[in-house]
N, CA, C and O atoms as CSV, one atom per row, in Angstrom:
chain,resi,resn,atom,element,x,y,z
A,1,MET,N,N,107.499,101.990,101.295
A,1,MET,CA,C,107.861,100.846,102.110
A,1,MET,C,C,107.504,99.584,101.339
A,1,MET,O,O,106.436,99.483,100.735
A,2,GLU,N,N,108.409,98.639,101.374
A,2,GLU,CA,C,108.186,97.375,100.688
A,2,GLU,C,C,108.305,96.212,101.663
A,2,GLU,O,O,109.021,96.271,102.663
A,3,LYS,N,N,107.579,95.160,101.332
A,3,LYS,CA,C,107.685,93.918,102.090
A,3,LYS,C,C,107.609,92.785,101.084
A,3,LYS,O,O,106.651,92.690,100.316
A,4,GLY,N,N,108.603,91.938,101.088
A,4,GLY,CA,C,108.620,90.827,100.149
A,4,GLY,C,C,108.666,91.283,98.701
A,4,GLY,O,O,108.132,90.611,97.818
A,5,GLY,N,N,109.302,92.426,98.451
A,5,GLY,CA,C,109.396,92.947,97.094
A,5,GLY,C,C,108.153,93.661,96.608
A,5,GLY,O,O,108.106,94.113,95.464
A,6,ARG,N,N,107.147,93.769,97.460
A,6,ARG,CA,C,105.894,94.452,97.102
A,6,ARG,C,C,105.794,95.754,97.851
A,6,ARG,O,O,106.082,95.821,99.045
A,7,ARG,N,N,105.385,96.786,97.149
A,7,ARG,CA,C,105.175,98.079,97.804
A,7,ARG,C,C,103.884,97.996,98.620
A,7,ARG,O,O,102.825,97.660,98.091
A,8,VAL,N,N,103.985,98.304,99.902
A,8,VAL,CA,C,102.806,98.247,100.768
A,8,VAL,C,C,102.369,99.622,101.245
A,8,VAL,O,O,101.240,99.788,101.706
A,9,VAL,N,N,103.256,100.612,101.139
A,9,VAL,CA,C,102.907,101.970,101.552
A,9,VAL,C,C,103.338,102.937,100.459
A,9,VAL,O,O,104.505,102.972,100.070
A,10,ASP,N,N,102.387,103.718,99.971
A,10,ASP,CA,C,102.720,104.754,99.003
A,10,ASP,C,C,102.374,106.118,99.597
A,10,ASP,O,O,101.880,106.211,100.721
A,11,GLU,N,N,102.635,107.155,98.843
A,11,GLU,CA,C,102.440,108.522,99.333
A,11,GLU,C,C,100.990,108.794,99.743
A,11,GLU,O,O,100.744,109.455,100.752
A,12,ASP,N,N,100.040,108.290,98.972
A,12,ASP,CA,C,98.625,108.514,99.296
A,12,ASP,C,C,98.232,107.839,100.604
A,12,ASP,O,O,97.474,108.399,101.397
A,13,LEU,N,N,98.746,106.648,100.822
A,13,LEU,CA,C,98.435,105.945,102.066
A,13,LEU,C,C,99.064,106.658,103.261
A,13,LEU,O,O,98.463,106.723,104.333
A,14,VAL,N,N,100.258,107.187,103.081
A,14,VAL,CA,C,100.902,107.952,104.156
A,14,VAL,C,C,100.047,109.164,104.510
A,14,VAL,O,O,99.843,109.454,105.689
A,15,LYS,N,N,99.546,109.871,103.504
A,15,LYS,CA,C,98.670,111.027,103.751
A,15,LYS,C,C,97.434,110.604,104.537
A,15,LYS,O,O,97.034,111.274,105.488
A,16,LEU,N,N,96.834,109.490,104.133
A,16,LEU,CA,C,95.649,108.989,104.821
A,16,LEU,C,C,95.970,108.667,106.278
A,16,LEU,O,O,95.220,109.050,107.176
A,17,LEU,N,N,97.063,107.975,106.515
A,17,LEU,CA,C,97.430,107.603,107.885
A,17,LEU,C,C,97.719,108.824,108.749
A,17,LEU,O,O,97.355,108.852,109.925
A,18,ILE,N,N,98.365,109.825,108.180
A,18,ILE,CA,C,98.631,111.059,108.931
A,18,ILE,C,C,97.324,111.739,109.309
A,18,ILE,O,O,97.162,112.194,110.441
A,19,LEU,N,N,96.388,111.809,108.361
A,19,LEU,CA,C,95.102,112.452,108.654
A,19,LEU,C,C,94.283,111.657,109.666
A,19,LEU,O,O,93.589,112.243,110.497
A,20,ILE,N,N,94.358,110.336,109.605
A,20,ILE,CA,C,93.670,109.516,110.607
A,20,ILE,C,C,94.238,109.828,111.986
A,20,ILE,O,O,93.492,109.962,112.956
A,21,ASP,N,N,95.551,109.942,112.068
A,21,ASP,CA,C,96.194,110.263,113.346
A,21,ASP,C,C,95.773,111.643,113.843
A,21,ASP,O,O,95.476,111.814,115.025
A,22,ARG,N,N,95.747,112.613,112.957
A,22,ARG,CA,C,95.414,113.991,113.349
A,22,ARG,C,C,93.952,114.155,113.739
A,22,ARG,O,O,93.635,114.857,114.699
A,23,THR,N,N,93.061,113.503,112.990
A,23,THR,CA,C,91.631,113.703,113.224
A,23,THR,C,C,91.029,112.654,114.146
A,23,THR,O,O,89.989,112.884,114.764
A,24,GLY,N,N,91.688,111.497,114.237
A,24,GLY,CA,C,91.140,110.408,115.029
A,24,GLY,C,C,89.962,109.731,114.362
A,24,GLY,O,O,89.206,109.002,115.004
A,25,SER,N,N,89.807,109.978,113.049
A,25,SER,CA,C,88.628,109.477,112.354
A,25,SER,C,C,88.968,109.077,110.924
A,25,SER,O,O,89.506,109.874,110.156
A,26,LEU,N,N,88.648,107.840,110.579
A,26,LEU,CA,C,88.825,107.387,109.201
A,26,LEU,C,C,87.886,108.142,108.271
A,26,LEU,O,O,88.271,108.494,107.156
A,27,LEU,N,N,86.672,108.390,108.712
A,27,LEU,CA,C,85.702,109.108,107.881
A,27,LEU,C,C,86.179,110.520,107.571
A,27,LEU,O,O,86.125,110.956,106.421
A,28,SER,N,N,86.638,111.223,108.573
A,28,SER,CA,C,87.122,112.585,108.371
A,28,SER,C,C,88.351,112.602,107.471
A,28,SER,O,O,88.457,113.441,106.576
A,29,ALA,N,N,89.270,111.686,107.703
A,29,ALA,CA,C,90.487,111.614,106.893
A,29,ALA,C,C,90.163,111.300,105.441
A,29,ALA,O,O,90.705,111.930,104.532
A,30,SER,N,N,89.290,110.337,105.219
A,30,SER,CA,C,88.946,109.969,103.844
A,30,SER,C,C,88.228,111.108,103.137
A,30,SER,O,O,88.483,111.364,101.960
A,31,SER,N,N,87.344,111.787,103.833
A,31,SER,CA,C,86.636,112.928,103.246
A,31,SER,C,C,87.605,114.037,102.863
A,31,SER,O,O,87.456,114.653,101.808
A,32,SER,N,N,88.588,114.295,103.704
A,32,SER,CA,C,89.578,115.338,103.428
A,32,SER,C,C,90.378,115.046,102.167
A,32,SER,O,O,90.822,115.964,101.478
A,33,LEU,N,N,90.560,113.765,101.869
A,33,LEU,CA,C,91.328,113.371,100.691
A,33,LEU,C,C,90.450,113.091,99.475
A,33,LEU,O,O,90.958,112.766,98.402
A,34,GLY,N,N,89.138,113.217,99.641
A,34,GLY,CA,C,88.231,112.945,98.532
A,34,GLY,C,C,88.065,111.465,98.233
A,34,GLY,O,O,87.717,111.083,97.115
A,35,LEU,N,N,88.316,110.630,99.243
A,35,LEU,CA,C,88.147,109.186,99.097
A,35,LEU,C,C,86.841,108.754,99.740
A,35,LEU,O,O,86.366,109.379,100.689
A,36,SER,N,N,86.269,107.687,99.220
A,36,SER,CA,C,85.116,107.118,99.903
A,36,SER,C,C,85.612,106.420,101.164
A,36,SER,O,O,86.765,105.996,101.244
A,37,TYR,N,N,84.733,106.310,102.134
A,37,TYR,CA,C,85.077,105.637,103.385
A,37,TYR,C,C,85.502,104.200,103.102
A,37,TYR,O,O,86.480,103.714,103.669
A,38,SER,N,N,84.765,103.524,102.225
A,38,SER,CA,C,85.072,102.117,101.949
A,38,SER,C,C,86.430,101.955,101.272
A,38,SER,O,O,87.144,100.988,101.540
A,39,ARG,N,N,86.789,102.883,100.409
A,39,ARG,CA,C,88.100,102.806,99.753
A,39,ARG,C,C,89.224,103.038,100.768
A,39,ARG,O,O,90.252,102.361,100.724
A,40,ALA,N,N,89.030,103.981,101.670
A,40,ALA,CA,C,90.025,104.246,102.710
A,40,ALA,C,C,90.142,103.042,103.647
A,40,ALA,O,O,91.244,102.643,104.023
A,41,TRP,N,N,89.002,102.473,104.017
A,41,TRP,CA,C,88.991,101.300,104.898
A,41,TRP,C,C,89.776,100.162,104.256
A,41,TRP,O,O,90.585,99.511,104.916
A,42,GLU,N,N,89.538,99.926,102.978
A,42,GLU,CA,C,90.226,98.841,102.277
A,42,GLU,C,C,91.728,99.104,102.203
A,42,GLU,O,O,92.517,98.167,102.325
A,43,ALA,N,N,92.136,100.342,102.007
A,43,ALA,CA,C,93.566,100.680,101.952
A,43,ALA,C,C,94.240,100.353,103.283
A,43,ALA,O,O,95.335,99.790,103.306
A,44,VAL,N,N,93.593,100.703,104.377
A,44,VAL,CA,C,94.147,100.413,105.703
A,44,VAL,C,C,94.149,98.903,105.950
A,44,VAL,O,O,95.110,98.369,106.504
A,45,ALA,N,N,93.097,98.224,105.551
A,45,ALA,CA,C,93.015,96.773,105.733
A,45,ALA,C,C,94.097,96.057,104.927
A,45,ALA,O,O,94.691,95.093,105.411
A,46,ARG,N,N,94.360,96.519,103.697
A,46,ARG,CA,C,95.433,95.933,102.881
A,46,ARG,C,C,96.787,96.098,103.569
A,46,ARG,O,O,97.607,95.180,103.577
A,47,LEU,N,N,97.008,97.272,104.141
A,47,LEU,CA,C,98.263,97.515,104.851
A,47,LEU,C,C,98.390,96.570,106.044
A,47,LEU,O,O,99.451,95.986,106.264
A,48,GLU,N,N,97.323,96.421,106.804
A,48,GLU,CA,C,97.346,95.514,107.956
A,48,GLU,C,C,97.663,94.087,107.528
A,48,GLU,O,O,98.466,93.406,108.164
A,49,ARG,N,N,97.030,93.638,106.448
A,49,ARG,CA,C,97.290,92.276,105.955
A,49,ARG,C,C,98.738,92.132,105.490
A,49,ARG,O,O,99.380,91.117,105.759
A,50,ALA,N,N,99.248,93.138,104.797
A,50,ALA,CA,C,100.610,93.073,104.265
A,50,ALA,C,C,101.656,93.051,105.371
A,50,ALA,O,O,102.680,92.377,105.257
A,51,LEU,N,N,101.394,93.785,106.430
A,51,LEU,CA,C,102.362,93.859,107.522
A,51,LEU,C,C,102.215,92.734,108.536
A,51,LEU,O,O,103.100,92.485,109.355
A,52,GLY,N,N,101.064,92.058,108.455
A,52,GLY,CA,C,100.834,90.921,109.338
A,52,GLY,C,C,100.531,91.337,110.692
A,52,GLY,O,O,100.311,90.495,111.562
């Protein structure tokens, strides 16, 4: 997904969002993907900022 010519959603972010939906937990989703909680949090925050 792009906004203003910038890619805002990639395959890894889609995986993270799906796992957040399934587990109801950012911590659980990030752990499942081998990401730190802070890195996952920042990815979601970047998406929120990009989409406004």
